[in-house]
N, C-alpha and C positions, 0 to 999 in steps of 0.2 A: 503493499500500499502506500501510495506516495505522501510524503510527509507535507504538511500545510505550509505553505510560504507565507510569513505574517509579518505585516508590518507594524509596528509599535509606534504609538505616537508618544509625544513627552508626557503625557499624565501617567502613561503605565511605568515609564522609567522614574518617574516622580512618586511614585506610590511604593517604589522600593523601601524608600525613607521617609514614611508619612505616620508617625506614632499617632497623631491626631485623628487618624481615620484608619484605626485598627482591622476592622474588617477587609477594607480595600487593601490593607496593606499585607494581610495575611493571603489573601488571593493572588496577591502579585507575586509575592516571594514563591507560592507554590508553583506558580506560571513559570518563574524564574528557574526553580529546579527542572521542571519539564523542558524547558530550553536546552540547561546545562546538560540535562540526559540524552540531549539531538533528537527530541520529539517534533521539533518545528525547525524550518529555516527562517530566520529573522533576517528583517530588512529595516533599515532605520535610513531616513533622508539627512541630508544638511541642515533641513528645518529643525529635526529634534536637536542638533547641537549647539544651532544658534540660540534655540530656546534653554537649553542647559547650562550657557555660557551665563545666562542672566540670573541662575540660581545662587543665593548667598552663600558663603562658605559657613559653615562645613559642609553643608548639604550637597552644593556641587561636587567637591571632591570625593564624597560616599558615593555619589549617583556614577560618577566615572569610575569609580573602583570595581562598582557591580557591573558596568559594561566591559571590564576587563575581563570578567569571569566568563564570557561566551563568544561563540562564534557570532558574527553576523556580516551582513552586505552592507555597504555604504553607498547609498545614489546620492549624487549630484542633483540639487533643485537649481534646474536650468530653464530658459527660456519656454521650451515645451511644458514643463512644469508650471509654469507662471501662465502662460496662454491656456493650458486645461483650468488650472484653479480659478482664471477668469471666467470660466463659463459656469461655474458654479454660481459665480455672483450675477452675471447676466440674467440667468433662467429663475433667480430668486431662491435657489436654493440655502444661500446663507448671505448674510449682509457684508458689505466691503470691508465693514472692521473684523471681519472673522477671516481675512484673507489667508494668515497661517494654517488656520484650519483646511481650508480649501487647498492650501497648497500639501499636506499631509495626505490628503486623499488622491491628489493628483499625482504626488509621486509614488503612492501605492498602487495605482492604477498604471501608470508608466513602467513602474518594475515589476509587473504582472505577478503581483501578489495574490494570492486565495482569499486573505482576510486582512482587513484593519481592527486592529484590537485598542481600544480605546477607555477610559474613565471619563470621558468628556460628552456626558450625556444631554448636554445642551445643545450642542453644535455638531456634535460627529454621532453618536449612538442614539441616534432617535428618528423616528418614523420619515418626517420630511427630508432627513439628511440622506437615508437608506433609500428612499423612494427616488431622491433626486440624482442619487449616484448610479443607481440602475438605470435610470433614464439617460443620461449622461455618457456612460459608459456604454450602452447599448447605440445609443447614435453615434458616438464618435468611435465604434468599431473595437472597444476594449473587450476583456472578459468582465462578466460578471464579478463581484467581490462582496465577500460576507462582511459585515460590519458588526462588531461584537464587543461586550466587554470581558476583561481578563475571566470573572467569573464564569461567563457562558462557555469560554474557551475552555478551562480546565474542568467543567462537571460535564464535559463531552457534549454541550447543547450546540455545538459546530460538527458537522461532518464535512469531508472533502467529497462531494458527489461529482 
């Protein structure tokens, strides 16, 4: 069986060190163990690293140390990413102020990921964004992509079909 190719947005990385949200942190750490065990192929974009740089110390160093524990593919957010991200704004899936969230989704689509994993329920893991992503992916010639939380992924709520 093929491993899922998953895109992790910054919210997932951030919850590796989030004692103020213990349930999310626990599920994120469980996902991390599965990643370390080779259950998923991980993709991260430059957008993730740009956002991690904005974290204050010592959290930034803690999160970067976690990233050193796993293999991942790092994709560049280039002009194609920006153009695809703009479609999400143009079609009203998200507002212009959420351009970085659109860049995460675009990077995952361009990298041919099977799933986007996020704790961002406001902008990414919600019915409007999921539906809009499906429409834009289909009309733009990209593969369909699953959008889910780490909890859904670790409990087997997402299958690669």
